[in-house]
C-alpha positions as CSV (number, residue, x, y, z in Angstrom):
1,M,17.1,30.9,9.7
2,A,14.8,27.9,8.2
3,K,16.1,24.4,9.3
4,R,15.3,22.1,6.5
5,K,16.2,18.0,5.7
6,H,18.4,17.3,2.8
7,S,16.2,15.4,0.3
8,H,16.5,14.2,-3.1
9,R,15.0,16.3,-5.8
10,K,14.6,14.4,-9.4
11,H,14.3,18.7,-11.0
12,R,14.1,22.2,-9.5
13,L,11.1,23.8,-10.8
14,L,11.3,27.2,-9.2
15,G,14.6,29.0,-9.0
16,A,15.3,31.6,-5.8
17,D,13.8,34.5,-7.6
18,N,10.9,32.5,-7.8
19,T,10.6,31.7,-11.3
20,T,10.0,28.9,-13.4
21,S,13.7,27.2,-14.2
22,V,12.8,24.0,-16.1
23,E,9.4,23.0,-17.5
24,T,7.1,20.4,-16.1
25,T,6.3,17.4,-16.7
26,A,4.1,17.4,-19.6
27,G,1.3,14.8,-20.1
28,Q,-0.2,14.8,-16.8
29,D,-3.9,14.2,-16.7
30,L,-4.8,17.0,-13.7
31,P,-7.7,18.7,-12.8
32,A,-7.7,22.2,-13.4
33,A,-5.8,24.1,-10.3
34,C,-8.3,25.8,-7.9
35,I,-8.3,27.2,-4.6
36,H,-10.9,26.6,-1.8
37,K,-11.2,28.9,1.5
38,I,-12.7,28.0,4.4
39,C,-12.9,31.0,7.6
40,Y,-14.6,29.9,10.7
41,N,-14.5,30.7,14.1
42,V,-17.1,29.1,17.0
43,E,-20.2,31.6,15.6
44,D,-20.1,31.5,11.8
45,I,-18.1,29.6,9.1
46,V,-18.2,30.9,5.4
47,S,-16.6,28.3,2.3
48,Q,-16.2,30.1,-1.2
49,Q,-13.5,29.1,-4.1
50,L,-11.0,32.2,-4.8
51,T,-9.4,33.2,-8.1
52,M,-5.9,33.7,-8.7
53,Q,-6.7,37.3,-8.4
54,E,-8.5,37.4,-5.4
55,I,-5.9,35.4,-3.4
56,V,-3.5,37.7,-3.8
57,N,-5.0,40.4,-1.8
58,W,-7.6,38.4,0.2
59,Q,-7.5,39.2,3.8
60,P,-9.1,36.9,6.9
61,P,-11.9,37.8,8.8
62,A,-10.4,39.1,12.0
63,G,-10.9,36.3,14.6
64,H,-11.4,33.8,12.3
65,V,-9.3,30.8,11.4
66,A,-8.5,30.5,7.4
67,W,-8.3,27.1,6.0
68,I,-7.0,27.3,2.4
69,N,-6.9,24.3,0.1
70,V,-5.5,24.2,-3.3
71,H,-6.1,21.4,-6.0
72,G,-3.7,21.1,-8.7
73,V,-0.1,21.9,-7.9
74,L,1.2,22.7,-11.5
75,D,-0.3,25.5,-12.0
76,I,2.9,27.8,-11.2
77,P,1.6,30.8,-11.7
78,L,-1.6,30.1,-9.3
79,L,0.9,28.6,-6.6
80,Q,3.3,31.8,-6.9
81,A,0.0,33.8,-6.3
82,V,-0.4,31.7,-3.1
83,A,3.4,31.9,-1.9
84,R,3.5,36.1,-2.4
85,R,-0.1,36.2,-0.2
86,F,1.5,34.4,2.7
87,K,5.1,34.8,1.6
88,L,6.1,31.2,1.3
89,H,9.8,30.4,0.7
90,P,10.8,29.7,-2.4
91,L,12.2,26.0,-1.5
92,V,8.5,25.3,-0.1
93,L,7.3,26.0,-3.7
94,D,10.0,23.8,-5.0
95,D,9.0,20.9,-2.3
96,I,5.0,21.2,-3.5
97,L,5.9,21.1,-7.0
98,N,8.1,17.7,-6.3
99,T,5.7,15.5,-5.8
100,E,7.8,12.6,-4.9
101,Q,8.7,13.7,-1.2
102,R,9.3,11.7,1.8
103,P,6.6,12.8,4.5
104,K,9.0,15.8,6.5
105,L,9.0,18.7,8.7
106,D,10.5,22.4,7.9
107,T,10.6,24.9,10.6
108,Y,10.3,28.8,8.9
109,P,10.0,31.7,11.0
110,D,6.1,32.3,10.2
111,Y,5.4,29.1,9.6
112,L,6.0,25.0,9.9
113,F,5.7,23.3,6.5
114,L,5.4,19.4,6.3
115,E,4.7,17.1,3.4
116,T,2.7,13.6,3.5
117,R,1.1,11.5,1.2
118,L,-2.2,10.0,0.5
119,F,-2.8,6.4,-0.5
120,Y,-5.1,4.9,-3.0
121,Y,-5.7,0.9,-2.8
122,D,-6.6,-1.1,-5.8
123,T,-8.1,-4.2,-4.3
124,E,-8.7,-5.4,-8.2
125,N,-4.8,-4.9,-9.2
126,L,-3.3,-4.8,-5.3
127,S,-1.3,-2.0,-6.0
128,V,-1.2,1.0,-4.3
129,S,-1.2,4.8,-5.9
130,S,-0.2,8.3,-3.9
131,E,-0.5,11.3,-3.9
132,Q,1.3,14.4,-2.3
133,I,-0.1,16.1,0.4
134,S,1.7,19.6,1.5
135,M,0.9,21.8,4.5
136,A,1.9,25.0,5.9
137,L,0.7,25.9,9.0
138,G,0.7,29.6,10.3
139,R,-0.4,31.4,13.3
140,E,-4.1,32.2,12.2
141,W,-3.9,29.9,8.7
142,L,-3.7,26.4,7.1
143,L,-2.7,25.8,3.3
144,T,-3.3,22.8,2.4
145,F,-2.1,21.3,-1.4
146,Q,-3.3,18.4,-3.1
147,E,-2.5,17.4,-6.5
148,R,-6.0,16.3,-7.3
149,P,-9.3,16.7,-5.3
150,S,-10.0,13.6,-3.1
151,G,-12.4,13.5,-0.2
152,S,-9.7,12.5,2.4
153,F,-10.7,15.9,4.1
154,E,-14.1,15.9,3.5
155,P,-15.1,14.7,6.8
156,V,-13.2,17.3,8.4
157,R,-15.3,19.8,6.8
158,E,-18.5,18.3,7.5
159,R,-17.2,18.4,11.1
160,L,-16.5,22.2,10.8
161,R,-20.2,22.8,8.9
162,Q,-21.9,20.8,11.6
163,G,-20.2,23.0,14.0
164,Q,-17.9,20.6,16.2
165,V,-17.2,22.4,19.4
166,L,-13.6,21.6,19.8
167,L,-12.9,21.9,15.8
168,R,-14.7,25.3,15.8
169,Q,-13.2,27.0,18.5
170,S,-9.5,25.7,18.0
171,G,-7.1,27.3,16.1
172,P,-5.2,26.4,13.1
173,D,-3.0,23.7,14.8
174,Y,-5.7,21.5,16.1
175,L,-7.3,21.9,12.3
176,C,-3.7,20.7,11.1
177,Y,-4.1,17.6,13.5
178,A,-7.4,16.7,12.5
179,L,-6.7,16.5,8.9
180,L,-3.0,14.5,9.3
181,D,-5.8,12.4,11.8
182,S,-8.2,12.0,8.7
183,L,-5.2,10.5,6.5
184,M,-4.0,8.4,9.1
185,E,-7.9,6.9,8.9
186,R,-7.2,6.6,5.4
187,Y,-3.9,4.5,6.3
188,F,-6.0,2.0,8.5
189,Q,-8.4,2.0,5.7
190,V,-5.8,0.8,3.2
191,L,-4.4,-1.6,5.8
192,E,-7.7,-3.3,6.4
193,A,-8.1,-3.7,2.6
194,I,-4.9,-5.2,2.5
195,N,-5.4,-7.5,5.2
196,D,-8.6,-9.0,3.5
197,D,-6.6,-9.2,0.1
198,A,-4.1,-11.4,2.3
199,E,-6.6,-13.6,4.1
200,Q,-7.7,-14.3,0.8
201,L,-4.5,-15.4,-0.5
202,E,-4.1,-17.9,2.1
203,N,-7.3,-19.6,1.7
204,H,-6.6,-19.7,-1.8
205,L,-3.3,-21.2,-1.3
206,L,-4.3,-23.7,1.3
207,D,-7.2,-24.6,-1.4
208,R,-5.3,-24.9,-4.4
209,P,-2.0,-22.4,-5.3
210,S,-1.1,-21.0,-8.3
211,P,1.7,-19.2,-10.3
212,E,-0.6,-16.1,-9.7
213,D,-1.0,-16.7,-6.5
214,L,3.0,-15.9,-6.2
215,Q,2.9,-12.8,-7.9
216,N,-0.2,-11.7,-5.9
217,I,2.1,-12.2,-2.5
218,H,5.0,-9.9,-4.6
219,R,2.7,-7.4,-5.1
220,L,1.2,-7.0,-1.8
221,K,4.5,-7.2,0.0
222,H,5.4,-4.2,-2.3
223,V,2.3,-2.0,-1.2
224,T,3.5,-2.6,2.4
225,I,7.1,-1.3,1.6
226,Q,5.3,1.5,0.1
227,L,3.4,2.4,3.2
228,R,6.4,1.9,5.7
229,R,8.2,4.4,3.3
230,A,5.4,6.8,4.3
231,V,4.5,6.4,7.6
232,W,8.3,5.7,8.7
233,P,9.2,9.2,8.8
234,L,5.7,10.4,9.6
235,R,6.6,9.4,13.0
236,E,9.6,11.7,13.2
237,V,7.5,14.4,11.7
238,L,4.9,13.9,14.4
239,N,7.8,13.5,17.0
240,S,8.9,17.0,16.0
241,L,5.6,18.3,16.2
242,I,5.3,17.2,19.9
243,R,8.3,18.5,21.0
244,N,6.6,21.8,19.8
245,E,10.1,23.6,20.0
246,H,8.9,25.8,17.6
247,G,5.7,26.9,19.4
248,F,3.0,26.6,16.5
249,F,0.9,24.0,18.4
250,S,-1.1,25.0,21.3
251,P,-0.5,22.4,24.8
252,Q,-4.1,21.9,24.2
253,T,-3.5,20.0,20.8
254,V,-0.4,18.5,21.6
255,P,-2.1,15.6,23.7
256,Y,-3.7,14.8,20.3
257,L,-0.7,14.8,18.5
258,R,0.9,12.2,20.8
259,D,-2.5,9.9,20.3
260,L,-1.9,10.2,17.0
261,Y,2.0,9.3,17.0
262,D,0.8,6.0,18.9
263,H,-1.7,5.2,16.1
264,T,1.4,5.7,13.4
265,V,2.9,3.5,15.9
266,H,0.0,1.0,16.1
267,F,0.0,1.4,12.1
268,T,3.7,0.2,12.0
269,E,3.3,-2.6,13.9
270,S,0.0,-3.6,12.1
271,L,2.3,-3.5,9.0
272,E,5.3,-5.6,9.8
273,A,2.5,-8.7,10.9
274,I,1.0,-8.2,7.4
275,R,4.3,-8.5,6.3
276,D,5.3,-11.8,8.6
277,T,1.9,-12.7,7.2
278,L,3.1,-12.5,4.1
279,S,6.5,-14.4,4.4
280,G,4.4,-17.4,5.8
281,L,2.4,-17.1,2.8
282,M,5.3,-17.6,0.5
283,D,6.4,-20.6,2.4
284,I,3.0,-22.1,2.0
285,Y,3.4,-21.5,-1.6
286,M,6.5,-23.5,-1.7
287,T,5.5,-25.6,0.5
288,S,2.1,-26.5,-1.7
289,L,4.3,-26.7,-4.8
290,S,7.0,-29.1,-3.1
291,Q,3.9,-31.3,-2.3
292,R,2.5,-31.1,-5.5
293,V,5.4,-32.1,-7.0
294,N,5.8,-35.1,-4.7
295,L,2.3,-36.1,-5.8
296,E,3.0,-36.0,-9.4
297,V,6.5,-37.9,-9.2
298,R,4.4,-40.5,-6.8
299,A,2.0,-41.0,-9.3
300,L,4.6,-41.5,-12.1
301,T,6.7,-43.8,-9.6
302,V,3.3,-46.0,-9.3
303,V,2.6,-46.3,-13.1
304,A,6.3,-47.3,-13.7
305,M,6.1,-49.7,-11.0
306,L,2.9,-51.3,-12.0
307,F,4.5,-51.5,-15.5
308,M,8.0,-53.0,-14.1
309,P,6.1,-56.9,-13.5
310,A,4.8,-56.6,-16.7
311,T,7.7,-55.7,-18.3
312,L,9.9,-58.5,-17.1
313,I,7.6,-61.3,-17.3
314,A,7.0,-60.3,-21.2
315,G,11.1,-60.0,-21.3
316,I,11.3,-63.7,-19.8
317,F,9.3,-65.0,-22.4
318,G,10.6,-62.9,-25.0
319,M,13.7,-65.0,-24.6
320,N,15.0,-66.9,-28.0
321,F,14.7,-70.1,-26.1
322,N,13.6,-73.4,-28.0
323,E,12.3,-74.9,-24.3
324,M,10.4,-73.0,-21.6
325,P,7.3,-73.5,-19.7
326,W,3.8,-72.6,-21.5
327,L,5.9,-71.8,-24.8
328,K,3.8,-74.3,-26.5
329,D,0.6,-74.5,-24.1
330,P,-2.0,-73.3,-26.2
331,D,-3.1,-71.0,-23.2
332,G,0.4,-69.9,-22.5
333,F,-0.4,-66.1,-23.3
334,W,-3.4,-66.0,-21.1
335,W,-1.6,-68.0,-18.2
336,A,1.4,-64.6,-18.7
337,I,-1.7,-62.0,-19.3
338,G,-3.4,-63.1,-16.2
339,M,0.1,-63.3,-14.0
340,M,0.5,-59.6,-15.0
341,L,-2.7,-58.6,-14.1
342,L,-2.4,-60.1,-10.9
343,I,0.7,-59.0,-9.6
344,A,-0.4,-55.4,-10.6
345,I,-3.9,-56.0,-8.8
346,A,-1.4,-56.7,-5.5
347,M,0.9,-54.0,-6.3
348,L,-2.6,-51.8,-6.6
349,L,-3.9,-52.9,-3.0
350,V,-0.5,-52.5,-1.7
351,F,-0.2,-48.7,-2.7
352,W,-3.7,-48.6,-1.8
353,R,-2.6,-49.6,2.2
354,R,0.0,-47.0,1.8
355,Q,-2.2,-44.3,0.5
356,W,-0.4,-43.9,-2.2
357,L,-3.6,-43.8,-4.5
358,S,-4.8,-40.7,-2.5
359,S,-4.9,-37.4,-3.6
360,R,-4.6,-35.5,-0.2
361,R,-1.8,-33.9,0.9
362,E,0.5,-34.8,3.8
363,S,0.1,-32.3,6.6
């Protein structure tokens, strides 16, 4: 009996009879589906594409590890052909087609099925997109399903072509680890790009903060939340693989899984550090905004205080009395103006001594 964790599905694309029960999402700009297979052992490696008709009756060479990679998961007839060949459960196809699954691991009698996500970071818009990566690990084969072609697995293919000894002499379990490790490397690349953007944002905040900076902080925080939602359940998946209760991983591969688990822990800790940095940037922005308001209020206060003595003097000499000093003096007007200027200059000197006229921000 297969062990499955409950997960929310937006819709079911395949019924229990392995036929389509509802239509797939229309209007998606995805490349045509294709099947690419690599069969290898220590001595040789064979790589080629297979058609839907060829995969149904295809048999891997004896003594070889078979890696079948499928690009395009909305071609239901193609997926059904792969499922018939490798006897995949209909619920597995359902999970492959529903591309919003969280990382998880399902155990079946003849294979393991796990799902994870591959992230693409847009440093210009400070946003992240992702695609679902599904894997089915058998005793002698590994199936991978991708929404679209990507270069995330190319380093593993290159290692196979170059004859990397450990990879070529190991089974599909080590290949599965190598692919997961390549995905984790992509995670760290995304993390490094996010950290660089956070540092640039911090420098800009300290120099000249703007409302756009606040939006960028929120965008980066949203990106970190998306990454955390993907990596945290991946740790649970790796924990299950390390326990190896199903026996699909050799004792030689389990230590590599532990190392990969350590990478996820390090990634999570680094991600939390970036989230703390972003929270600090939010505080910096609010402090900078408050200081800017204080500077503007100070400027208005200085202007108002400069005009207050002049207003007072003008009000005194504007009172309706017949006898006042300088009222009939021909130079009285200029004496009043001079008094206003002297008081204004004295006040400016006082403001300058108190650094009220400086645009520097107080630390």
